[in-house]
N, C-alpha and C positions, 0 to 999 in steps of 0.2 A: 366613690365607695368611701364607706367609713372603715377604721383600721380592722374592725371583728371581718368585715367582709374579706379585706385581704389576706387575712390568715385563713379565712374558712376555703378562699378559692385555693390557696397553696397546697394546705393540707390534704383538703378533699379530692381536688383535681389533680394535682400536678403529681399529687404520693409522694410527698417528702416523708422520708423515714422519720422516725421519733426524736433523733435529735436535732434534725432540721426544723421539724414544727416547733422544737423547746425553743429553738432561735425566737420564732416568730411570736410565741407567747411568753417571752422575757417582755417583748415590748407592748402585748395587750395585757400584761399582767399589772403595767402600772397604768396602762389607758384605761380600763375596766375594772375598779377595785370591787371585790366580791365578800359579801359577810358570811358566805356559805363555807363549810370545814368538810367538803364531800371525798373523801378518801377512802369510800367504805368498803369495796370490794376489789381487791386489786389482783387479776389474774395475769400473771407474767406474760402468759402469749397473747394477752389481749391490751398491751399496753399503751398501742397506738391507738385504741378504740377508747382507751379512758381518755387519753391525751387530749383526742378530738372532740371528746364529751366535754372538755373544759371550757372549749371557745364559744362564744355565743357568736349565731350565725346572724347577720343581719344582709345578708342578699338575698334574691327572689325571682320571684314569677312575673309574669304580667297580668294583671288584670285591672279593670278600671272599676273604683267604688261609687256609688250612689249617695249623695251627700242630701240629706235633709234635716233642715232646722225645724227644731220645735218649740212653737210660738208661747204656748201656755198648756202645758199638761200638768196637771195637780197629780200629786203624788197618788191619791186614792184612785184617783181615774185612770192612772197610768196603770196600776196594778190590775184596775179591773179590765180594760180595754186600750188598744192601740187606736189612735187618729186614724182614719184612711188613709190618709198622705203617707203615715208612716208604715204603713202594712204595705200599700203600693210599691213604695220606695225597698222594703224589703225582698218584696215578692220577684223585685225587676232582675234578671239575670242572677251569675253565681254568685256575684260577691266579688269583692268586701263591698259592704255597706257600713255605710257612717252615718251617723244621727247624731246632730248635736243638739244639747239640751237647754233648757231655756239660761240656765246660768253658764254657758259657753263650754260645759264639758264635751268632749267629742267620746263617742261610742262607735269602735271599729268590727262588725261580726261577720265571722264567714265560716261557712259550715264545710267541715272536712269529714267523712264518717268512714275515712281507712282505717281508723284505729277507736278502740273502745274509751278515748280520752279528750279530755279538754285543757286548750292551754288560757290560761289568762294573767294578761300581761296589764301594770299601769305604768304610762310614762308620766313625769313631772319634769314641768323644764325647771330644773333646779339641781347644778352639779357645782364643782369646783371653782369655775369661771363665775359664778354668783356670788365668791365670799368676799368678804373684805381681807384683804392681806393679815390684819391680827386672829384671824377666825379660820385660818386655813385648815382645811379637814373637817370641817362643822358638817359639810354634806355627808360624805363618808362616816362619820359617827354617826349622824341621825339614821343613815343606813343600817347602821347595827343596832341603834337601840329600840327601833323597831320591833325587834324579836324579842325586847326584854318587855313587854307588856304594854297592853292598850287599855283604854278604858274599861274595855267589855271583856279582856283576857290578861290572865297574868303571865308572869317572865316564861317563857318556854311554851305556852298553851298553844298559841300558834301553828307550831312547827309540828307540836303532837297532836293537833287535831289532823292538819293536811296529811304527815306521815302514818298515822292510824287508819285512814282510809285507803293507804296505797299509795299516796300523792307525793311531789316532790315540790319542793318550794326555794325562794333564794330571793336575792334583790343583788343588784349592782350600782355603783356611782360611778358616772364618767363626768367628762369635764363640763357636759354641756346636759347632761341629764342624770336623772336617775330613775331607775325600773324595779319593780315589784312583782316579781311572777311566780306561778304555780301551774303545775300539772297535775290533773286530778281526773282519777275513772270518770265516764261522763255521766253516771247517776250523780256525781258528786260536785256538780257545776256551780249550784248556788253557793256550796261551802267554798269553792276558791275563790269566787267571786267578793261574797261576804270577808273571807279573810284579808284578801288584797286592799279591799277599799277600809276595811278597818284598820290594818297597818298604816294606812296613807293618813287616812284624817283624824284619827283617837291615840295616835301614841302619848305615852303616859312619860315618859322621861323622866322616870323616878330618879331623885339625887344618888341615893345608895346604888342603885344599878347601874346609873353614869358611871360613878367611881371604878365600879368592877370593869365596866366594857370598856373605859379608859386604858385601863393597863392591857385588856387583849389588843386596843387598836396599837398601842404602844410595841407590844410582840410583833405584829402582824410589820410594822414599821421597820423593825428592827430586820425581822425575816428579809423581806425586801431588799436593804443595804446589804445583804450575804448574795446576792444575786449580780452577776455582772451587768446582763443587759438591763437591770432596773436601775443601777446606779450611774449608767452613762445616759440611760434616756431622762435622768430626773435632772444631769448637768446640764446635758443639752437643750433641755426645756426652758430652763433659768438663765442661757444665752440667745437663743433664737425667738424666745418669746417675751425676752426682757421688757419691762414696765408695761405689762399685760397681765391681766387675771388666768392666762394660762401659763405664767411662768411658776407656779408654786405646784407641787406632786398635788394628787389627788386627795391623798393620805394625808396631807398637811406636814406639818415637822412638829417635834417633839414639843418646844413650848409651846407651840399654839392649842394643840390637841392638851398639854396637859392644864391650860386655860380655861378652857372651855365648859360653862357652866349649863345646867338645864333650862335656865332664865333664857341664855342666848341660845339654844336651840329650839325653846318655843317662839322666839321673835324671831329668827329665822324660818320656821313653819309658817308663822302670819304674813312674814314677806311673799311667800315665793309659794306656797303650798295651795296655790288656786286652782279651782273648777276648772277655771277657763284657761289655766295653764296645762292642762292634763289631756292625756288618751286614754280611754281603757279600751283593750282589745282581748275579744272572746274567739278562739278558732278553735274548733273540733267538731265531734257530734254534737250538734245543738240545736235547737228549735230558735232562729234567731227574733222572735217575736216575743217568747219567752224571755230571750237574754235582756233585751232591751226593755222589756217591764221591769224587770228585777235590777238594770241598772238607774232606771229611773226611781224606783224603790229606795234604793242604796244610795243614790248621790245627788237625784233631783233635789233635794231640800237645799243641798249645800249652797253657801253664798260666794260670789267672788267679790270681795271686799276691798279689793287692792289694785288700782290700774297696772295694766300691762304694759310693760315696756320693752319695745323689740330690741334684741341683744345688738350694741354696735359692734361692727365689723371693725378688727383689726387689721390697717393697711400693713401692706410688704413695706419693709425699709426701704427707701430710695437706696441707701447707700449704707455700709458698712464696714466693718475690721475683720479680717483672717484672726479667729481663737482657736486656739489648741491647748485645752490642758493634760497632764500629764499626771495618773493617780497611779503610785504605785503600791503594792500590795502583794501578799499572799497566795499569787496566782501561779498555776502550771502554764496556763498559754495568756495571749496578749487578747487583747479584745477591742476593737477600736469601730465608733461610731463617729458619722458624720451626716450633717444636718445643714440644709436649707431653707429658708422662709419661703411658704407658697400662700396664696391666699385660700379661702374658706370655701363652704359650701355654696354661695351665694354665684360663685363664680362658673363662668359658661365653659372654662378650662379643663374641669374635673377629669372628663373623659381621656381627653390626648396626655394631661399629666399620668394617670393611671396606665394607659397604653406604654408612652416613654419609660414609667418604670420596670414596666414588666419586660420590655424587650432589653434594657439595660440589667437588671438583675431579678427577673422574677421567679425564676425556678434553674435548674439545670440545664437548658437550652438556653439559657439566654445570654449575652455578649459579655458582661463582668466575670460570669462563674465559668465560663468555658476558659475565657483566658485567662484568670489568675488561680481559678482550681485544677484545672486540667492541662492546658499548656503550659503554666511557667509554676505551677505545683507551690504557689506562695502560701495558698490559703486551705485552711478546712472547709470552710464557706463564705460566702459573700452574698448580701441580697442587698435588692433597691426599691424603697416600698413609696407609697405616697400617703401620708397621714393627714386626711382631709376632716378638721372639726368645723363646728358652725361659724366659727368666726377668724379662723385663720387655720394655716397647716404646715405641713414639714415634708420635704423630701429628706427620708433618711436609709444612710447606706451603713450597712452592719457587717463586720468580718471579724472572723475566729480565724488566728496562725499561732504559727511557733515564735515566740518572742526575737528569736535570733533574725528572722526575716522583717520586722517591722520596720527599720531604714529601707531597706530596696523596695519592698510592698508599697510604702506612703510615697515615695518618687514615682514608681511606675502606675499608682493610682492616678496622681495628679499629670502625667504625661498623659494617659488614658481619657482621663476626664475632658483636659485640654482639647482632643481631638476629636471627640465624638462626631461621626456625620452619618445622619439617617438616612441618606442616599444609598451609604452601606449596605442597607438593611433587606435583606431579600423579600420577594414576595411572600415568598413559603412561611417567613421568620415574621411579617405582618399578618399574615391569614392565621398563624398557629397563636397569636398573641387573641386576635378576635375572636378566635372559637374560646379560648380559655376563657377569657372573661365573660362571653356571654355563658358559657358553661357554669360557672360559678356562680351566677344568679338563678338559673334554672334549678340548678340542684340543691338547693335550700327549700325547696319545695317537698324535698324528701321525708323531712320529719316537721311536726306540728309545731315544735320549739323553734326551728329554722325560716318556717314560713310566718309563724306569728312576728318574731322580731323584724324580718324582713317587711311584711307589710305595715307593723306599726312606724319601724325606721322613714318610711316614705312619706306615710301619713303626716307625721309628728315632725319632722325636717323640711319636707317638702311638699307638702301640700297634698298630696295622694300618687297613686300610683301610676299617672301618667310621666311621672318623674323618670321611671324606670326606661320608659318607652323614650324620655328624650335623652336619655343616657344612652341606650342602645344605640340609637338612631348619629349620636355623635360619634360614639365608637367603630362603627360603621363608614363612616364618612371623612375619618381621619387623614390626613395626608403625610407624609415625609417633610414636606415644607412646613406644614403646620409643627410637626412635633419639633423640628430645627429651631422654630422661633420660641415653640415653649422653653427647650434644653436653652437655649441663649439667651433668654429672660430669666431662669431661675438658677441653673447651675453657674452661679457667679462666684467666682475665688473669694471677693472681697467680703462675701456675706458668707462666708464658710464658718460652720462651729464644729468645731470636732473634740473627743475626749478618748482619751487611751487607759485602758488597765493594763499595767504590765507587773511582769514580778518585779520582787525587789531587786533582785543584783543586776537588772538591765537599769543602764545609765540611759535614760532619754532626756531631752530637754524641749521643753513645747517650743521655745523661740526656734530652736532649728527644724524644727517641722513647720514653725509658718512660715519659716525661710523657704523652706523646699516648695510651699503651696505659690510662692510668688516667681521662683526658680524655674519650678517646671509645668505650671499653669499660666502661660504668657497669655496673651490677647488671643481668642479660638480664630483658630485657621482651619480650613477644610482640609482635610488630606485628600491626597488623589484618588483620584478615584474608589349507587348502593342496589344488592343483589336480593331479589325475591327471598322469603325466610317461612320456615315452616308454622312460627309460633311456637307458646312455652308448652301447650300441653297441661296434664295433670301431674298434681305432685306425686312423686314416684321415687324408688330406689332401684336399681338395676346393679346385678352384680355380672363382673367381667371374665372373662376366660382364665385369667391366672389370679385372680384373688382381689383386685382392682374394684372401686363400686361408683358407681356415678347417683349422686344425688339431685331431682328437680324441685325449685320450690317457686311454682309461677306467681309472678305479681307484677302485671301489666298496667301499672298507675305510670308509672314514666317508661319511655322509652330507653330504658339501661338495663346493661348484662353485671352482673357480681360474678365472679368466679374464684373458687379457692381451691387449692388440690394442696392435699397435708399426706405426708410420709409420717412412719414410725421412726425417730433415728435423730437428728440434730444432737445435741451433746451427747445421745446414747451412743453413740457409733464412735467415740473419740478415746483415747486411753489418755491418763491424767497428763502425759507430755504434751498431748495435742489441743489442750484447753484453749479455744478462742478461733480456732480451725472452722469450726459449721459456722460461726457468724462470720469470719471472712470470705468463706463460700458463699454465703447467701448474700452479703455485699458485691460480690465478685460476679456473681451469676447473669444478673441482667447488665452487664456492662458489656455485650456484645455479642454477637453470634458469628456462624462463620460467615454469612454473607452480609452481615453488618458490624462495623466499627461502634463503637461507643456512642459517640455524636449523632450517627445516623441512627441508631436504635431510639436514642433519644427524641431525635426529632420526629420519627416514625409516629411515637408515642403520642407525643404531646400536637402532633397536627389533629389526631384521631381524638382531642382532650379526652384523653385515658389515663389509667395509672397501672403500671407494673410495678412489682417489687417481691422480693423474697425476703424471709425471714428465719432464723432458726431458734429452736425453743430449747429446753432442757430436754425433750423427750419428742418434740415434733421438728419436723422441717415444713416449710409451707410457701407454696408462692400465691399471691392473691393479686387480681386484674378487677379493675369496671371499667366498663367503654361503653358508648352509645352504641344501642343495638345496631345500627344500621351500618356499624364498622365490625360486623362480628367477621365477614369474610376477610379482614385483614387481620382481626389482633390473632386469632385462633393458629393460623401458621405461624406467626410470631412466636405465639407462647410456646409452641410445639418445638420451633427450631432452638429456641431458648433452652429447654429441658434436653433436648436429643443433641445440640450442636453449639453448646457454649463457647466463646473464643476464648477466654481466660488469657488474656494479652497480657505478657509482661507488663507494661506500663500502666495496666489499670490494675493487676494485681498489685504494683509498688503503692499505687493510688490507694488501694483497700489497704494496705497495710498502715499505710500514713493516716487514712480515716480511722481507721480502729484504735491506733497509739492514741490521736489526737484524741477521739471519744474517751478512752480509760481518763487522760489526763482532765478533760472537762468533767468527767464525773468526781474526779478527787477534787475539784476546784468547789463542788455544792454539796454542802451539808449531808442533805436529804439524799443525794444521789450516790455518794459516798457510801452511806448506808444500806442501801439497798444493793450496791456493788459486793459489798461484804457480808451479806445476808446469808444467803445460800451456803459458802464457803466456811460460815461461822457454825451452822446449823447443823450440817451433815459432814461426815467424815468420808466415805468413800461416795462411788456412784457418779454420775453425771450433774447430780443435784449440788455435790461439794465445787464444784468446776467454778473458776471465775467465766462466767458466761464469755467476756470479751477479752479472755486469757491476761497472759501478761505483756506488757511490752517488749522484752528482750526474747520473748520467743514468738512472737507474732510477726516480729522483725524478720525471722529465721524460716517460716513457711513457705516452701518451693511450690513451683508449679505443679510438680509432680505430685505432691502432696496433697493439692487443689483438687487436680483431676479425676485422682485415686480417691477422696473421699465422696468428689459428685458419681463417680459412676459407680460405687457402693450404694450413694443415700437412692440414686435415682432406679436403682433394681428393685426396688423394693415396692409391693404393692401399695397403689395408691387410692385416695378417696376425693374425687373432684365434685364440689357443690356447686351449683349453680342457681342463683336467685335472681328474679325478674321478667324482663320481657328478653325471652331470648329464642334462638334457634335450635328447636330439639333435636331435628335430626343431625345438625352441624355439630352439638354438641357430645351427641354419644357417638358418631364417627371420628370425633378428636381423641374421645377416651380411650374408643377400642383401639385404634390404630397407634396410642401411646402404652397402651397394656399390653397389646400382642409384640410391640418393638422392641421393648425396654426390661420389660418386668419378668422377673425369676419367680414362680411359683412357691408358695412358703418359703420365703426369704424374708419375714419379718423379724427385726430386732426385740431381741426379748430385754424388759426393762426392770431389772432387781428393784426389789426393795430396799431403798437406802438404809444405813445405820445413822442413828444420831450421835454429834459431838462429845466428846468427854468435857470439854471447856464451856462452861454456863455464861460467863460473863466476858463482853468485848468493849473497851470503850477507846476510840478513835479521837485525835484532835485536829482541828482544822484551826488553824490561826486565826488573828485577827476578824472572825466573826462575830456577830451578835448573840445567837441565839443556839441553844443546846436540844437534841433532837435525843429521844428516848423511846425506846419498844422493849416492852416486856412480850414475850413469845412463849407460847403454850405448844406442845405437839399434840397433833390432834389427827385421826385415822384418815386417810383418802376416800378419793369418789365411791370408790366399790362397796363402802359400808353407806349406803343409802339412807337409812334411818339414823346414823351419825351424823352423814351431812346434811341431811335436813334439818336435825335438831341444832347443830351447831350453825348453820345459815341462819334460825331462828333467834340465836343466842346472838351472833353478831348484828342482825339487825336491829336488836332491842338494843345494844352499846351505840350503836353508833348514830350517825345523823344528828341535826341541831335539836332532836328533842328526846336523843338518846339517853341512858344513863350518865356514861362519862361526859358527855357533852354537858348535862344539866350540873354534873357534882365539880368535874375539873375546871371547866369554863366560867360557866354562869354562877355558882357560888363560890369557887376560890379565886376566879382569876387567874389560873396559873399557863393560861398558853392560848392563841390565836387557834391554832389547829389540835382537837382531839378527836380521837375516833380508834374505832377497833376495825380489824378485816381478816378477814379467812380468805389462806390461800391453799389450794387443794390440787395434787396430780391423782392418777388415779390408786397408786397404794401410800400414798403419805399425805401430810398436809398442816399446814399450822394456821393458830389464833394467834394476832398480835393486836395488842394496845399500844397506841403511838399518841405522843404530845411532843409538840414545839412548846421550850417555855425557856424562861430566863436561867442562866446556870446555876444562879444561888437559890431557883423553885426544882432543882431535880430531884432533891431527898422529898420533899414534898409533895411534888408528883406522883414518885414510886410508893411511897405512903398511902397517896389517893388510890393508884391500882390494886394495892395491896386490900385497902378497907373495903373497895367494889368487889374482888374476888370473896373476901369472907362475906360480905352482907348477900352473893348469889349462891354460896353453899348453904348458907344458914337457911333460908327462907325462900320457898317458891315467888319466882316473879307475880306480880299481879294481873289480873286477868286481862285488865285495858291494856299493859303492856305486850302481853303475847298478841294480843288481837293487832293493836298498833301492829309489831314486828310482821304479824302474818301480810298485814297490808303494804307494807313497807315491801317485802319480797316480790308479792304481786306485782304492784307499780313498779318498781326497778324492770321487772321482765320484758314488761311492754315499753318502757321508757329505754330501756337499752336494745331493741330489737325491732325498729324502724328502720334504718338503713339497711338499704340490699348486703351492702358489705357485711354488715353485723352478722345479716341471718346464715350467709353461704358461710362465713366463717365458721360459727357456732357448731354447721351441720357438720360440717368437714371435719373437724377437731376433735368433737364426740366422737365421730363413728372412727376416724382411725383410732381413737384409745379404747376401743372396745365398748362404746355405749350407742344408748339409741338416740337420735337426732333429737329426741324431745325430753333428753335427760333434764335439763333444766328447768322443763314446764314440769316434770314431773316430780321435781326436788321441791317447788314451790307450792304443788298440790299437798304433796306427802306433810310439807310444812304447816299446812293448815289444818293438820287431823292431829297434830303435836300438843301436848299440853303442858302447863307450867312444871308439874311431876316430874313428867319425862325430861325435860330440859335441864332439871335443878341435876338429875341423876346424869347426864352429861355430864354438867360442869364438874360435879363431885368425881367424877372417874377422869375427866382430861386436863381441865382448867388447875391444874397443881401448883401453886405458889412456890412449893418446895423443889419441883421440878420445871421450873420457866427457866429461860434464855432470856439475858438480859443485854440490849446493844445497845452502847449512848457514843452522841458525837459530839464532843467539847469544843467551844471554841479556845 
């Protein structure tokens, strides 16, 4: 599997929390450089959804395509009628269907009418591994430049057209390919195809625009260097893939990016952007025949004028030398990455390598995680993954830990790696890995984006969907003996490359660590030794005896159940001295029950390819679960036991304290995380919104078991809302909810959340040494969700400001080149909220950025937004709603969180409808009322 699959599998299937997901995102952020800047609407209660939405899914389902070559179809004839051969191919089976045009370009179409959307992607066999060393970063720079104008559209017009109809678009560059994609309403599928092909074939590369965008890319490069995972990976790729075109980062280097000209980029396009090296995929509510006609019209006349040279495989080095690099810096934690070379996608060993990595470090039930996190308590997290690119690959171990444990951990890690014996893994562990890897492929069908990306990947790199069947066959037939052979072949100490980021005050010698490898990793020696269900029924909401509610949202597309259970409470149940307690309870709640300890519970959940977790917000507490519907009879009793009889074992509370303190330190290592950790205590002076959600380290260390159990007893006694989405057993769900309501809930015990008061201090500046970028937020107090008219109008304003065609982006990034990410976001709770402008920029450009925000506010106050901007914003809101509510869990969360706060489950949809009736004059009235420059709050993080 490709790296994006790995992340999606871990995030979606294993139920990783936000911080663990971010570790994998650090890796993917280097592997898949995206030119987007989508941070548009951040709801603190939905941060896991936001994170998950940032990851490109490339795993998926099992369907076989029909491939037909078009011998000679002129553009005019194609527009009128397709050949009988093509019509027959498109009518055969469910698809996907693959049509090959005369010029060699492939078209993949798949009809899927679950949503009123169409996803269009164009893959190009052109990425950083196709570059010359002196032009490192040219692929990524080109991906940026396609948004700066084509022969048919001016700068920003592509994004404006897509967003104006409620669509979404982006592009991404990897080592082996570049992909351009849009998702649009079904009625706008032709626009989506036109935009994607126009960007691919007609990029203008204006020298003046290139000069500006080059600065944006350099800013993006600097932002990556502020990220521990990114810095480690860039170091390791230069060692593991030395003397290959994988050795330089996708984004390039400062010197190479600065030296790239428009002539260089046009020459690069002429060399690699050949139709025969492309795949256009169109998935969604479509007419396949109409799509193929349109593809022939748009692309059929394009010529492939250069020969296609198959990519040359980079062999795994036969020998090597243990290499460790230590990089001191201003870090709170230590970060360690270890890598070993492996073969690329053409190897028959991929499924075995994936299985091996899952067993060793694929999640909380894996061998290394159990040992170093739970048993020895040496690390905050540890993972093992297999990164497989087209021509080579890498086994990657990543760990985060306290600096004073580095020496001991390194020694014990080497000892552990030297003695791995796959005969020690139980049948249960082997079966668990198999079901989770299979499940990760199946779940990508949940969204159009995931399905389109998966289908495109298998067609583009592996010649069709049969490759998925081959992969699954290999997964199901791998043996322990084969795993051991793979391990002994590729986990070789002489080929180990490691990079360690440690705090400045830590004395660490790379040679000492290299010596420890030799001393503790000698020549490897083996160590001794479903029930019938009732079905989902109709959509409905029922109220229980003590005030709790059950919401049913049927969707039988996939055999999965998503369950979200919400209470009013969270931080609102705390005193100022208890800041961080709700977060600690949420982390401890699913770490064991009366009948299962922590590892037994993790095994139980993982064996069923399920996820189960708890979260605490500023005024809610939630439990979320997702599982194959066939395991309903297993999962509902478990969830009930988690709620009624949590173990809160002393050792697990110790781990939770340690994890929470480590999470605080990690946030304070990252500029943007530091800003968001401090934003609420800065803005509010009292109530739960003024708290540090994770608390302060000294207080967290002091929380007792009595405080934890006391908090949960109070929280769980309040009325709840449980929302179920998917293919579920309605009777079983109703019985589950009624039993909990009768057993736990005290009627009329809901907590009241008062309106918070705003802070008196208006400026907060924080410093994080040895970073490159500065981060600026200008924040304006606005009403909460209870003011529906204001909410609708402010949502419309946010949509007009944010996005790649938004007012802020067009001015501060496109015109002034001030930063890579420029956006606006709206955060609202029931009784309070704020609108924020954000930019990441160079420290010396902070004043210019602040002046740019000021200029935007003055412009907004002085005259109405143009009608086309209002129309664009309305369509963005409508498009976002459908795009954000495709997964089952996103829909169950939405309904439960809204109802528990006192709103109807369709509140967000009604806001979108209400916004469609608001005009520019009403928006300006809200701007003049709430976007007050003199009443702004300013938060800055400087290097």
